[in-house]
C-alpha positions as protocol buffer text, in pm:
chain_id: "A"
residue {
  index: 1
  type: UNK
  ca { x: 0 y: 0 z: 0 }
}
residue {
  index: 2
  type: UNK
  ca { x: 116 y: 351 z: -73 }
}
residue {
  index: 3
  type: UNK
  ca { x: -4 y: 685 z: 61 }
}
residue {
  index: 4
  type: UNK
  ca { x: -184 y: 917 z: -175 }
}
residue {
  index: 5
  type: UNK
  ca { x: -168 y: 1274 z: -46 }
}
residue {
  index: 6
  type: UNK
  ca { x: -394 y: 1543 z: -191 }
}
residue {
  index: 7
  type: UNK
  ca { x: -333 y: 1897 z: -71 }
}
residue {
  index: 8
  type: UNK
  ca { x: -632 y: 2121 z: -7 }
}
residue {
  index: 9
  type: UNK
  ca { x: -560 y: 2461 z: -162 }
}
residue {
  index: 10
  type: UNK
  ca { x: -766 y: 2771 z: -82 }
}
residue {
  index: 11
  type: UNK
  ca { x: -731 y: 3074 z: -311 }
}
residue {
  index: 12
  type: UNK
  ca { x: -900 y: 3413 z: -300 }
}
residue {
  index: 13
  type: UNK
  ca { x: -846 y: 3766 z: -424 }
}
residue {
  index: 14
  type: UNK
  ca { x: -778 y: 3877 z: -779 }
}
residue {
  index: 15
  type: UNK
  ca { x: -704 y: 3619 z: -1046 }
}
residue {
  index: 16
  type: UNK
  ca { x: -354 y: 3758 z: -1083 }
}
residue {
  index: 17
  type: UNK
  ca { x: -297 y: 3720 z: -708 }
}
residue {
  index: 18
  type: UNK
  ca { x: -425 y: 3361 z: -715 }
}
residue {
  index: 19
  type: UNK
  ca { x: -190 y: 3284 z: -1003 }
}
residue {
  index: 20
  type: UNK
  ca { x: 103 y: 3441 z: -819 }
}
residue {
  index: 21
  type: UNK
  ca { x: 36 y: 3241 z: -502 }
}
residue {
  index: 22
  type: UNK
  ca { x: 21 y: 2916 z: -700 }
}
residue {
  index: 23
  type: UNK
  ca { x: 345 y: 3000 z: -881 }
}
residue {
  index: 24
  type: UNK
  ca { x: 526 y: 3064 z: -553 }
}
residue {
  index: 25
  type: UNK
  ca { x: 380 y: 2743 z: -406 }
}
residue {
  index: 26
  type: UNK
  ca { x: 479 y: 2537 z: -710 }
}
residue {
  index: 27
  type: UNK
  ca { x: 832 y: 2678 z: -715 }
}
residue {
  index: 28
  type: UNK
  ca { x: 879 y: 2583 z: -348 }
}
residue {
  index: 29
  type: UNK
  ca { x: 800 y: 2215 z: -408 }
}
residue {
  index: 30
  type: UNK
  ca { x: 1095 y: 1971 z: -385 }
}
residue {
  index: 31
  type: UNK
  ca { x: 1013 y: 1817 z: -724 }
}
residue {
  index: 32
  type: UNK
  ca { x: 960 y: 2151 z: -899 }
}
residue {
  index: 33
  type: UNK
  ca { x: 1230 y: 2107 z: -1163 }
}
residue {
  index: 34
  type: UNK
  ca { x: 1115 y: 1752 z: -1236 }
}
residue {
  index: 35
  type: UNK
  ca { x: 756 y: 1873 z: -1278 }
}
residue {
  index: 36
  type: UNK
  ca { x: 867 y: 2150 z: -1511 }
}
residue {
  index: 37
  type: UNK
  ca { x: 1066 y: 1904 z: -1723 }
}
residue {
  index: 38
  type: UNK
  ca { x: 753 y: 1690 z: -1752 }
}
residue {
  index: 39
  type: UNK
  ca { x: 553 y: 1996 z: -1855 }
}
residue {
  index: 40
  type: UNK
  ca { x: 804 y: 2097 z: -2122 }
}
residue {
  index: 41
  type: UNK
  ca { x: 784 y: 1749 z: -2271 }
}
residue {
  index: 42
  type: UNK
  ca { x: 410 y: 1797 z: -2325 }
}
residue {
  index: 43
  type: UNK
  ca { x: 436 y: 2132 z: -2503 }
}
residue {
  index: 44
  type: UNK
  ca { x: 640 y: 2047 z: -2813 }
}
residue {
  index: 45
  type: UNK
  ca { x: 368 y: 2167 z: -3052 }
}
residue {
  index: 46
  type: UNK
  ca { x: 234 y: 2456 z: -2845 }
}
residue {
  index: 47
  type: UNK
  ca { x: 202 y: 2796 z: -3015 }
}
residue {
  index: 48
  type: UNK
  ca { x: 224 y: 3046 z: -2728 }
}
residue {
  index: 49
  type: UNK
  ca { x: 126 y: 3348 z: -2938 }
}
residue {
  index: 50
  type: UNK
  ca { x: -193 y: 3179 z: -3062 }
}
residue {
  index: 51
  type: UNK
  ca { x: -265 y: 3049 z: -2712 }
}
residue {
  index: 52
  type: UNK
  ca { x: -225 y: 3399 z: -2567 }
}
residue {
  index: 53
  type: UNK
  ca { x: -463 y: 3546 z: -2823 }
}
residue {
  index: 54
  type: UNK
  ca { x: -729 y: 3280 z: -2761 }
}
residue {
  index: 55
  type: UNK
  ca { x: -708 y: 3281 z: -2382 }
}
residue {
  index: 56
  type: UNK
  ca { x: -734 y: 3662 z: -2366 }
}
residue {
  index: 57
  type: UNK
  ca { x: -1046 y: 3659 z: -2583 }
}
residue {
  index: 58
  type: UNK
  ca { x: -1218 y: 3348 z: -2444 }
}
residue {
  index: 59
  type: UNK
  ca { x: -1141 y: 3378 z: -2071 }
}
residue {
  index: 60
  type: UNK
  ca { x: -973 y: 3704 z: -1960 }
}
residue {
  index: 61
  type: UNK
  ca { x: -973 y: 3589 z: -1596 }
}
residue {
  index: 62
  type: UNK
  ca { x: -767 y: 3285 z: -1690 }
}
residue {
  index: 63
  type: UNK
  ca { x: -520 y: 3508 z: -1872 }
}
residue {
  index: 64
  type: UNK
  ca { x: -479 y: 3721 z: -1560 }
}
residue {
  index: 65
  type: UNK
  ca { x: -411 y: 3408 z: -1356 }
}
residue {
  index: 66
  type: UNK
  ca { x: -144 y: 3301 z: -1606 }
}
residue {
  index: 67
  type: UNK
  ca { x: 16 y: 3644 z: -1570 }
}
residue {
  index: 68
  type: UNK
  ca { x: 29 y: 3600 z: -1194 }
}
residue {
  index: 69
  type: UNK
  ca { x: 156 y: 3244 z: -1231 }
}
residue {
  index: 70
  type: UNK
  ca { x: 443 y: 3371 z: -1449 }
}
residue {
  index: 71
  type: UNK
  ca { x: 541 y: 3624 z: -1181 }
}
residue {
  index: 72
  type: UNK
  ca { x: 522 y: 3364 z: -904 }
}
residue {
  index: 73
  type: UNK
  ca { x: 734 y: 3121 z: -1102 }
}
residue {
  index: 74
  type: UNK
  ca { x: 971 y: 3399 z: -1210 }
}
residue {
  index: 75
  type: UNK
  ca { x: 917 y: 3284 z: -1569 }
}
residue {
  index: 76
  type: UNK
  ca { x: 866 y: 3463 z: -1896 }
}
residue {
  index: 77
  type: UNK
  ca { x: 494 y: 3507 z: -1971 }
}
residue {
  index: 78
  type: UNK
  ca { x: 521 y: 3344 z: -2314 }
}
residue {
  index: 79
  type: UNK
  ca { x: 690 y: 3037 z: -2162 }
}
residue {
  index: 80
  type: UNK
  ca { x: 424 y: 3019 z: -1889 }
}
residue {
  index: 81
  type: UNK
  ca { x: 143 y: 3038 z: -2143 }
}
residue {
  index: 82
  type: UNK
  ca { x: 310 y: 2768 z: -2352 }
}
residue {
  index: 83
  type: UNK
  ca { x: 336 y: 2532 z: -2056 }
}
residue {
  index: 84
  type: UNK
  ca { x: 17 y: 2604 z: -1863 }
}
residue {
  index: 85
  type: UNK
  ca { x: -252 y: 2735 z: -2103 }
}
residue {
  index: 86
  type: UNK
  ca { x: -340 y: 2386 z: -2223 }
}
residue {
  index: 87
  type: UNK
  ca { x: -328 y: 2495 z: -2588 }
}
residue {
  index: 88
  type: UNK
  ca { x: -177 y: 2237 z: -2828 }
}
residue {
  index: 89
  type: UNK
  ca { x: -61 y: 2026 z: -2537 }
}
residue {
  index: 90
  type: UNK
  ca { x: -10 y: 1651 z: -2550 }
}
residue {
  index: 91
  type: UNK
  ca { x: -142 y: 1442 z: -2264 }
}
residue {
  index: 92
  type: UNK
  ca { x: -145 y: 1069 z: -2174 }
}
residue {
  index: 93
  type: UNK
  ca { x: -472 y: 877 z: -2183 }
}
residue {
  index: 94
  type: UNK
  ca { x: -684 y: 849 z: -1867 }
}
residue {
  index: 95
  type: UNK
  ca { x: -1011 y: 698 z: -1756 }
}
residue {
  index: 96
  type: UNK
  ca { x: -1316 y: 845 z: -1583 }
}
residue {
  index: 97
  type: UNK
  ca { x: -1662 y: 720 z: -1492 }
}
residue {
  index: 98
  type: UNK
  ca { x: -1953 y: 954 z: -1413 }
}
residue {
  index: 99
  type: UNK
  ca { x: -2319 y: 916 z: -1323 }
}
residue {
  index: 100
  type: UNK
  ca { x: -2575 y: 1191 z: -1265 }
}
residue {
  index: 101
  type: UNK
  ca { x: -2885 y: 1079 z: -1078 }
}
residue {
  index: 102
  type: UNK
  ca { x: -3150 y: 1245 z: -860 }
}
residue {
  index: 103
  type: UNK
  ca { x: -2970 y: 1578 z: -842 }
}
residue {
  index: 104
  type: UNK
  ca { x: -2616 y: 1464 z: -775 }
}
residue {
  index: 105
  type: UNK
  ca { x: -2308 y: 1399 z: -990 }
}
residue {
  index: 106
  type: UNK
  ca { x: -2071 y: 1117 z: -887 }
}
residue {
  index: 107
  type: UNK
  ca { x: -1737 y: 1049 z: -1052 }
}
residue {
  index: 108
  type: UNK
  ca { x: -1422 y: 839 z: -1034 }
}
residue {
  index: 109
  type: UNK
  ca { x: -1102 y: 972 z: -1187 }
}
residue {
  index: 110
  type: UNK
  ca { x: -856 y: 706 z: -1305 }
}
residue {
  index: 111
  type: UNK
  ca { x: -495 y: 786 z: -1393 }
}
residue {
  index: 112
  type: UNK
  ca { x: -137 y: 757 z: -1261 }
}
residue {
  index: 113
  type: UNK
  ca { x: -31 y: 916 z: -929 }
}
residue {
  index: 114
  type: UNK
  ca { x: 296 y: 1017 z: -1098 }
}
residue {
  index: 115
  type: UNK
  ca { x: 116 y: 1264 z: -1326 }
}
residue {
  index: 116
  type: UNK
  ca { x: -155 y: 1368 z: -1080 }
}
residue {
  index: 117
  type: UNK
  ca { x: -147 y: 1716 z: -928 }
}
residue {
  index: 118
  type: UNK
  ca { x: -284 y: 1591 z: -598 }
}
residue {
  index: 119
  type: UNK
  ca { x: -460 y: 1924 z: -537 }
}
residue {
  index: 120
  type: UNK
  ca { x: -821 y: 1984 z: -432 }
}
residue {
  index: 121
  type: UNK
  ca { x: -871 y: 2354 z: -500 }
}
residue {
  index: 122
  type: UNK
  ca { x: -1128 y: 2604 z: -375 }
}
residue {
  index: 123
  type: UNK
  ca { x: -1123 y: 2946 z: -540 }
}
residue {
  index: 124
  type: UNK
  ca { x: -1311 y: 3256 z: -427 }
}
residue {
  index: 125
  type: UNK
  ca { x: -1211 y: 3530 z: -672 }
}
residue {
  index: 126
  type: UNK
  ca { x: -1303 y: 3896 z: -637 }
}
residue {
  index: 127
  type: UNK
  ca { x: -1465 y: 3913 z: -979 }
}
residue {
  index: 128
  type: UNK
  ca { x: -1572 y: 3565 z: -1086 }
}
residue {
  index: 129
  type: UNK
  ca { x: -1755 y: 3251 z: -977 }
}
residue {
  index: 130
  type: UNK
  ca { x: -1624 y: 3062 z: -676 }
}
residue {
  index: 131
  type: UNK
  ca { x: -1532 y: 2704 z: -765 }
}
residue {
  index: 132
  type: UNK
  ca { x: -1428 y: 2376 z: -607 }
}
residue {
  index: 133
  type: UNK
  ca { x: -1258 y: 2087 z: -786 }
}
residue {
  index: 134
  type: UNK
  ca { x: -945 y: 1890 z: -864 }
}
residue {
  index: 135
  type: UNK
  ca { x: -665 y: 2064 z: -1050 }
}
residue {
  index: 136
  type: UNK
  ca { x: -442 y: 1933 z: -1325 }
}
residue {
  index: 137
  type: UNK
  ca { x: -130 y: 2120 z: -1440 }
}
residue {
  index: 138
  type: UNK
  ca { x: -205 y: 2366 z: -1159 }
}
residue {
  index: 139
  type: UNK
  ca { x: -452 y: 2593 z: -1340 }
}
residue {
  index: 140
  type: UNK
  ca { x: -654 y: 2328 z: -1525 }
}
residue {
  index: 141
  type: UNK
  ca { x: -941 y: 2126 z: -1375 }
}
residue {
  index: 142
  type: UNK
  ca { x: -1030 y: 1760 z: -1404 }
}
residue {
  index: 143
  type: UNK
  ca { x: -1378 y: 1820 z: -1263 }
}
residue {
  index: 144
  type: UNK
  ca { x: -1549 y: 2080 z: -1049 }
}
residue {
  index: 145
  type: UNK
  ca { x: -1854 y: 2275 z: -939 }
}
residue {
  index: 146
  type: UNK
  ca { x: -1905 y: 2649 z: -921 }
}
residue {
  index: 147
  type: UNK
  ca { x: -2119 y: 2864 z: -692 }
}
residue {
  index: 148
  type: UNK
  ca { x: -2405 y: 2863 z: -945 }
}
residue {
  index: 149
  type: UNK
  ca { x: -2429 y: 2484 z: -916 }
}
residue {
  index: 150
  type: UNK
  ca { x: -2279 y: 2405 z: -1256 }
}
residue {
  index: 151
  type: UNK
  ca { x: -2079 y: 2079 z: -1253 }
}
residue {
  index: 152
  type: UNK
  ca { x: -1842 y: 1971 z: -1531 }
}
residue {
  index: 153
  type: UNK
  ca { x: -1604 y: 1677 z: -1573 }
}
residue {
  index: 154
  type: UNK
  ca { x: -1385 y: 1544 z: -1853 }
}
residue {
  index: 155
  type: UNK
  ca { x: -1355 y: 1194 z: -2003 }
}
residue {
  index: 156
  type: UNK
  ca { x: -1062 y: 1110 z: -2231 }
}
residue {
  index: 157
  type: UNK
  ca { x: -1160 y: 936 z: -2557 }
}
residue {
  index: 158
  type: UNK
  ca { x: -866 y: 944 z: -2801 }
}
residue {
  index: 159
  type: UNK
  ca { x: -547 y: 1139 z: -2872 }
}
residue {
  index: 160
  type: UNK
  ca { x: -491 y: 1002 z: -3222 }
}
residue {
  index: 161
  type: UNK
  ca { x: -720 y: 1264 z: -3377 }
}
residue {
  index: 162
  type: UNK
  ca { x: -574 y: 1601 z: -3292 }
}
residue {
  index: 163
  type: UNK
  ca { x: -601 y: 1959 z: -3407 }
}
residue {
  index: 164
  type: UNK
  ca { x: -491 y: 2303 z: -3290 }
}
residue {
  index: 165
  type: UNK
  ca { x: -691 y: 2361 z: -2975 }
}
residue {
  index: 166
  type: UNK
  ca { x: -722 y: 2331 z: -2596 }
}
residue {
  index: 167
  type: UNK
  ca { x: -697 y: 2019 z: -2385 }
}
residue {
  index: 168
  type: UNK
  ca { x: -1000 y: 1929 z: -2177 }
}
residue {
  index: 169
  type: UNK
  ca { x: -853 y: 2033 z: -1840 }
}
residue {
  index: 170
  type: UNK
  ca { x: -830 y: 2394 z: -1959 }
}
residue {
  index: 171
  type: UNK
  ca { x: -1178 y: 2378 z: -2108 }
}
residue {
  index: 172
  type: UNK
  ca { x: -1333 y: 2251 z: -1782 }
}
residue {
  index: 173
  type: UNK
  ca { x: -1158 y: 2529 z: -1592 }
}
residue {
  index: 174
  type: UNK
  ca { x: -1277 y: 2803 z: -1830 }
}
residue {
  index: 175
  type: UNK
  ca { x: -1635 y: 2672 z: -1822 }
}
residue {
  index: 176
  type: UNK
  ca { x: -1646 y: 2677 z: -1442 }
}
residue {
  index: 177
  type: UNK
  ca { x: -1508 y: 3032 z: -1438 }
}
residue {
  index: 178
  type: UNK
  ca { x: -1778 y: 3189 z: -1650 }
}
residue {
  index: 179
  type: UNK
  ca { x: -2079 y: 2963 z: -1715 }
}
residue {
  index: 180
  type: UNK
  ca { x: -2380 y: 2948 z: -1483 }
}
residue {
  index: 181
  type: UNK
  ca { x: -2576 y: 2654 z: -1624 }
}
residue {
  index: 182
  type: UNK
  ca { x: -2574 y: 2366 z: -1870 }
}
residue {
  index: 183
  type: UNK
  ca { x: -2688 y: 2571 z: -2170 }
}
residue {
  index: 184
  type: UNK
  ca { x: -2416 y: 2832 z: -2117 }
}
residue {
  index: 185
  type: UNK
  ca { x: -2159 y: 2553 z: -2082 }
}
residue {
  index: 186
  type: UNK
  ca { x: -2272 y: 2388 z: -2406 }
}
residue {
  index: 187
  type: UNK
  ca { x: -2260 y: 2718 z: -2596 }
}
residue {
  index: 188
  type: UNK
  ca { x: -1910 y: 2787 z: -2464 }
}
residue {
  index: 189
  type: UNK
  ca { x: -1765 y: 2439 z: -2523 }
}
residue {
  index: 190
  type: UNK
  ca { x: -1900 y: 2410 z: -2877 }
}
residue {
  index: 191
  type: UNK
  ca { x: -1745 y: 2746 z: -2963 }
}
residue {
  index: 192
  type: UNK
  ca { x: -1392 y: 2642 z: -2861 }
}
residue {
  index: 193
  type: UNK
  ca { x: -1109 y: 2483 z: -3062 }
}
residue {
  index: 194
  type: UNK
  ca { x: -1057 y: 2129 z: -2927 }
}
residue {
  index: 195
  type: UNK
  ca { x: -715 y: 1967 z: -2934 }
}
residue {
  index: 196
  type: UNK
  ca { x: -828 y: 1605 z: -2887 }
}
residue {
  index: 197
  type: UNK
  ca { x: -1131 y: 1379 z: -2848 }
}
residue {
  index: 198
  type: UNK
  ca { x: -1303 y: 1405 z: -2510 }
}
residue {
  index: 199
  type: UNK
  ca { x: -1647 y: 1367 z: -2356 }
}
residue {
  index: 200
  type: UNK
  ca { x: -1769 y: 1638 z: -2121 }
}
residue {
  index: 201
  type: UNK
  ca { x: -2034 y: 1545 z: -1862 }
}
residue {
  index: 202
  type: UNK
  ca { x: -2240 y: 1839 z: -1739 }
}
residue {
  index: 203
  type: UNK
  ca { x: -2524 y: 1909 z: -1497 }
}
residue {
  index: 204
  type: UNK
  ca { x: -2657 y: 2216 z: -1319 }
}
residue {
  index: 205
  type: UNK
  ca { x: -2872 y: 2331 z: -1030 }
}
residue {
  index: 206
  type: UNK
  ca { x: -3193 y: 2279 z: -1226 }
}
residue {
  index: 207
  type: UNK
  ca { x: -3098 y: 1918 z: -1298 }
}
residue {
  index: 208
  type: UNK
  ca { x: -3048 y: 1973 z: -1671 }
}
residue {
  index: 209
  type: UNK
  ca { x: -2777 y: 1730 z: -1780 }
}
residue {
  index: 210
  type: UNK
  ca { x: -2588 y: 1670 z: -2103 }
}
residue {
  index: 211
  type: UNK
  ca { x: -2291 y: 1493 z: -2254 }
}
residue {
  index: 212
  type: UNK
  ca { x: -2085 y: 1671 z: -2517 }
}
residue {
  index: 213
  type: UNK
  ca { x: -1888 y: 1439 z: -2743 }
}
residue {
  index: 214
  type: UNK
  ca { x: -1610 y: 1667 z: -2864 }
}
residue {
  index: 215
  type: UNK
  ca { x: -1350 y: 1614 z: -3134 }
}
residue {
  index: 216
  type: UNK
  ca { x: -1135 y: 1875 z: -3312 }
}
residue {
  index: 217
  type: UNK
  ca { x: -1374 y: 1889 z: -3607 }
}
residue {
  index: 218
  type: UNK
  ca { x: -1718 y: 1815 z: -3460 }
}
residue {
  index: 219
  type: UNK
  ca { x: -1914 y: 1823 z: -3133 }
}
residue {
  index: 220
  type: UNK
  ca { x: -2230 y: 1627 z: -3064 }
}
residue {
  index: 221
  type: UNK
  ca { x: -2470 y: 1714 z: -2780 }
}
residue {
  index: 222
  type: UNK
  ca { x: -2680 y: 1457 z: -2593 }
}
residue {
  index: 223
  type: UNK
  ca { x: -2934 y: 1569 z: -2333 }
}
residue {
  index: 224
  type: UNK
  ca { x: -3028 y: 1304 z: -2081 }
}
residue {
  index: 225
  type: UNK
  ca { x: -3230 y: 1273 z: -1761 }
}
residue {
  index: 226
  type: UNK
  ca { x: -2996 y: 1009 z: -1622 }
}
residue {
  index: 227
  type: UNK
  ca { x: -2643 y: 1080 z: -1734 }
}
residue {
  index: 228
  type: UNK
  ca { x: -2384 y: 802 z: -1760 }
}
residue {
  index: 229
  type: UNK
  ca { x: -2052 y: 882 z: -1918 }
}
residue {
  index: 230
  type: UNK
  ca { x: -1726 y: 693 z: -1968 }
}
residue {
  index: 231
  type: UNK
  ca { x: -1448 y: 704 z: -2230 }
}
residue {
  index: 232
  type: UNK
  ca { x: -1596 y: 640 z: -2573 }
}
residue {
  index: 233
  type: UNK
  ca { x: -1814 y: 817 z: -2831 }
}
residue {
  index: 234
  type: UNK
  ca { x: -2156 y: 669 z: -2906 }
}
residue {
  index: 235
  type: UNK
  ca { x: -2287 y: 902 z: -3179 }
}
residue {
  index: 236
  type: UNK
  ca { x: -2259 y: 766 z: -3532 }
}
residue {
  index: 237
  type: UNK
  ca { x: -2069 y: 1067 z: -3674 }
}
residue {
  index: 238
  type: UNK
  ca { x: -1792 y: 1031 z: -3413 }
}
residue {
  index: 239
  type: UNK
  ca { x: -1781 y: 659 z: -3339 }
}
residue {
  index: 240
  type: UNK
  ca { x: -1494 y: 604 z: -3584 }
}
residue {
  index: 241
  type: UNK
  ca { x: -1276 y: 826 z: -3364 }
}
residue {
  index: 242
  type: UNK
  ca { x: -1286 y: 585 z: -3070 }
}
residue {
  index: 243
  type: UNK
  ca { x: -977 y: 395 z: -2966 }
}
residue {
  index: 244
  type: UNK
  ca { x: -950 y: 40 z: -3098 }
}
residue {
  index: 245
  type: UNK
  ca { x: -1010 y: -100 z: -2748 }
}
residue {
  index: 246
  type: UNK
  ca { x: -1318 y: 41 z: -2574 }
}
residue {
  index: 247
  type: UNK
  ca { x: -1449 y: -272 z: -2403 }
}
residue {
  index: 248
  type: UNK
  ca { x: -1364 y: -150 z: -2052 }
}
residue {
  index: 249
  type: UNK
  ca { x: -1542 y: 179 z: -2117 }
}
residue {
  index: 250
  type: UNK
  ca { x: -1850 y: 0 z: -2252 }
}
residue {
  index: 251
  type: UNK
  ca { x: -1860 y: -243 z: -1957 }
}
residue {
  index: 252
  type: UNK
  ca { x: -1844 y: 42 z: -1705 }
}
residue {
  index: 253
  type: UNK
  ca { x: -2133 y: 215 z: -1877 }
}
residue {
  index: 254
  type: UNK
  ca { x: -2336 y: -108 z: -1890 }
}
residue {
  index: 255
  type: UNK
  ca { x: -2280 y: -153 z: -1518 }
}
residue {
  index: 256
  type: UNK
  ca { x: -2406 y: 199 z: -1452 }
}
residue {
  index: 257
  type: UNK
  ca { x: -2720 y: 122 z: -1655 }
}
residue {
  index: 258
  type: UNK
  ca { x: -2775 y: -194 z: -1450 }
}
residue {
  index: 259
  type: UNK
  ca { x: -2780 y: 23 z: -1136 }
}
residue {
  index: 260
  type: UNK
  ca { x: -3022 y: 287 z: -1265 }
}
residue {
  index: 261
  type: UNK
  ca { x: -3328 y: 146 z: -1085 }
}
residue {
  index: 262
  type: UNK
  ca { x: -3149 y: 120 z: -750 }
}
residue {
  index: 263
  type: UNK
  ca { x: -3246 y: 387 z: -499 }
}
residue {
  index: 264
  type: UNK
  ca { x: -2933 y: 584 z: -419 }
}
residue {
  index: 265
  type: UNK
  ca { x: -2833 y: 874 z: -202 }
}
residue {
  index: 266
  type: UNK
  ca { x: -2516 y: 1078 z: -265 }
}
residue {
  index: 267
  type: UNK
  ca { x: -2345 y: 882 z: 13 }
}
residue {
  index: 268
  type: UNK
  ca { x: -2454 y: 544 z: -127 }
}
residue {
  index: 269
  type: UNK
  ca { x: -2333 y: 648 z: -473 }
}
residue {
  index: 270
  type: UNK
  ca { x: -2001 y: 755 z: -324 }
}
residue {
  index: 271
  type: UNK
  ca { x: -1961 y: 415 z: -160 }
}
residue {
  index: 272
  type: UNK
  ca { x: -2050 y: 236 z: -483 }
}
residue {
  index: 273
  type: UNK
  ca { x: -1777 y: 421 z: -671 }
}
residue {
  index: 274
  type: UNK
  ca { x: -1511 y: 427 z: -396 }
}
residue {
  index: 275
  type: UNK
  ca { x: -1536 y: 62 z: -289 }
}
residue {
  index: 276
  type: UNK
  ca { x: -1211 y: -109 z: -395 }
}
residue {
  index: 277
  type: UNK
  ca { x: -1415 y: -417 z: -496 }
}
residue {
  index: 278
  type: UNK
  ca { x: -1650 y: -217 z: -717 }
}
residue {
  index: 279
  type: UNK
  ca { x: -1650 y: -276 z: -1096 }
}
residue {
  index: 280
  type: UNK
  ca { x: -1598 y: 102 z: -1118 }
}
residue {
  index: 281
  type: UNK
  ca { x: -1278 y: 109 z: -909 }
}
residue {
  index: 282
  type: UNK
  ca { x: -944 y: 22 z: -1072 }
}
residue {
  index: 283
  type: UNK
  ca { x: -593 y: -38 z: -941 }
}
residue {
  index: 284
  type: UNK
  ca { x: -383 y: -38 z: -1260 }
}
residue {
  index: 285
  type: UNK
  ca { x: -180 y: 261 z: -1146 }
}
residue {
  index: 286
  type: UNK
  ca { x: 133 y: 169 z: -1341 }
}
residue {
  index: 287
  type: UNK
  ca { x: -78 y: 145 z: -1658 }
}
residue {
  index: 288
  type: UNK
  ca { x: -226 y: 496 z: -1601 }
}
residue {
  index: 289
  type: UNK
  ca { x: -561 y: 351 z: -1500 }
}
residue {
  index: 290
  type: UNK
  ca { x: -593 y: 352 z: -1123 }
}
residue {
  index: 291
  type: UNK
  ca { x: -870 y: 529 z: -931 }
}
residue {
  index: 292
  type: UNK
  ca { x: -723 y: 838 z: -765 }
}
residue {
  index: 293
  type: UNK
  ca { x: -1028 y: 1023 z: -640 }
}
residue {
  index: 294
  type: UNK
  ca { x: -1401 y: 981 z: -598 }
}
residue {
  index: 295
  type: UNK
  ca { x: -1619 y: 1289 z: -575 }
}
residue {
  index: 296
  type: UNK
  ca { x: -1992 y: 1359 z: -547 }
}
residue {
  index: 297
  type: UNK
  ca { x: -2114 y: 1709 z: -633 }
}
residue {
  index: 298
  type: UNK
  ca { x: -2468 y: 1805 z: -525 }
}
residue {
  index: 299
  type: UNK
  ca { x: -2545 y: 2126 z: -716 }
}
residue {
  index: 300
  type: UNK
  ca { x: -2872 y: 2218 z: -545 }
}
residue {
  index: 301
  type: UNK
  ca { x: -2713 y: 2218 z: -201 }
}
residue {
  index: 302
  type: UNK
  ca { x: -2364 y: 2313 z: -327 }
}
residue {
  index: 303
  type: UNK
  ca { x: -2228 y: 2019 z: -127 }
}
residue {
  index: 304
  type: UNK
  ca { x: -1937 y: 1787 z: -202 }
}
residue {
  index: 305
  type: UNK
  ca { x: -1839 y: 1440 z: -81 }
}
residue {
  index: 306
  type: UNK
  ca { x: -1476 y: 1371 z: -164 }
}
residue {
  index: 307
  type: UNK
  ca { x: -1222 y: 1095 z: -107 }
}
residue {
  index: 308
  type: UNK
  ca { x: -881 y: 990 z: -239 }
}
residue {
  index: 309
  type: UNK
  ca { x: -768 y: 634 z: -299 }
}
residue {
  index: 310
  type: UNK
  ca { x: -998 y: 347 z: -212 }
}
residue {
  index: 311
  type: UNK
  ca { x: -1237 y: 285 z: 79 }
}
residue {
  index: 312
  type: UNK
  ca { x: -1188 y: 643 z: 197 }
}
residue {
  index: 313
  type: UNK
  ca { x: -1432 y: 782 z: 459 }
}
residue {
  index: 314
  type: UNK
  ca { x: -1555 y: 1083 z: 262 }
}
residue {
  index: 315
  type: UNK
  ca { x: -1495 y: 1443 z: 355 }
}
residue {
  index: 316
  type: UNK
  ca { x: -1822 y: 1638 z: 338 }
}
residue {
  index: 317
  type: UNK
  ca { x: -1786 y: 1999 z: 230 }
}
residue {
  index: 318
  type: UNK
  ca { x: -2039 y: 2277 z: 169 }
}
residue {
  index: 319
  type: UNK
  ca { x: -1928 y: 2541 z: -78 }
}
residue {
  index: 320
  type: UNK
  ca { x: -2217 y: 2761 z: 34 }
}
residue {
  index: 321
  type: UNK
  ca { x: -2116 y: 2749 z: 401 }
}
residue {
  index: 322
  type: UNK
  ca { x: -1752 y: 2797 z: 308 }
}
residue {
  index: 323
  type: UNK
  ca { x: -1835 y: 3118 z: 120 }
}
residue {
  index: 324
  type: UNK
  ca { x: -2035 y: 3234 z: 421 }
}
residue {
  index: 325
  type: UNK
  ca { x: -1735 y: 3173 z: 647 }
}
residue {
  index: 326
  type: UNK
  ca { x: -1911 y: 2893 z: 835 }
}
residue {
  index: 327
  type: UNK
  ca { x: -1682 y: 2600 z: 755 }
}
residue {
  index: 328
  type: UNK
  ca { x: -1315 y: 2518 z: 721 }
}
residue {
  index: 329
  type: UNK
  ca { x: -1112 y: 2248 z: 550 }
}
residue {
  index: 330
  type: UNK
  ca { x: -817 y: 2027 z: 645 }
}
residue {
  index: 331
  type: UNK
  ca { x: -478 y: 2097 z: 491 }
}
residue {
  index: 332
  type: UNK
  ca { x: -471 y: 1765 z: 307 }
}
residue {
  index: 333
  type: UNK
  ca { x: -649 y: 1437 z: 240 }
}
residue {
  index: 334
  type: UNK
  ca { x: -449 y: 1117 z: 282 }
}
residue {
  index: 335
  type: UNK
  ca { x: -567 y: 797 z: 117 }
}
residue {
  index: 336
  type: UNK
  ca { x: -425 y: 456 z: 29 }
}
residue {
  index: 337
  type: UNK
  ca { x: -363 y: 297 z: -311 }
}
residue {
  index: 338
  type: UNK
  ca { x: -224 y: -46 z: -400 }
}
residue {
  index: 339
  type: UNK
  ca { x: 82 y: 9 z: -617 }
}
């Protein structure tokens, strides 16, 4: 067994200040140079000038955070944008399983601990939506919920079909920053350049849910009352862009469908996903397919159940109470994984 440590990061103030604080924090980490070398290896094709132009126009708040990040890292802005904007970035494959049912969104994120930020981030900016979620590459997000009750998560599909565009972690982050509901999220996502093939699972405070199947050249929208999303495209126009092997993804989705008539609470759903013996929990960490976190977002109540590793007693967190100054968070979450 190995420890999996996820730091809880709280950020507030201007976006530039939040970026600066994260840059200083990142630079102070013992493995900073190793992390930066990994980042550079993912940005071979990145066009920083094009990325700068797009980020400034699509999400000015994100651009301000990148400016602050550059100052905190003591790096040139162009180099920071190239490494952290998520534009024309390569990224290893990952797995994710999501279900939306009865007003809550439950998700497992499967990947390698070696390339996992290990950061659960709460932001409360002066001039934008407060958010809570898991970061990737510091400023990106794997999944999250904002103060309006919008929830978004990503699901890798294929990296063999690529184009000039953003990776999904940046897209999730930008959506949470400036979209209040599912329709706004759909309009935003379908107006972006996409670098690879991903699914986006979305729900909001009203319960309106959708899956966006997104490739560099086409996006398909599927509205659904009971959302179940894994790592393959199902629409006919995009099915040819799936990886050759999608059996695991299909089986996970079939299992979710088999559970649709079971009465579930957010806590019961969390247990179903986080149980190490569950068909939805994986331990192939060396193959980039081990479950790293389980999270349940409840948009109506703005509540979160979160755990890292397997069989983790969940931390319950209220974003609403946090913003009202009525709750606090631990410095870190420590779970166990079988390596």
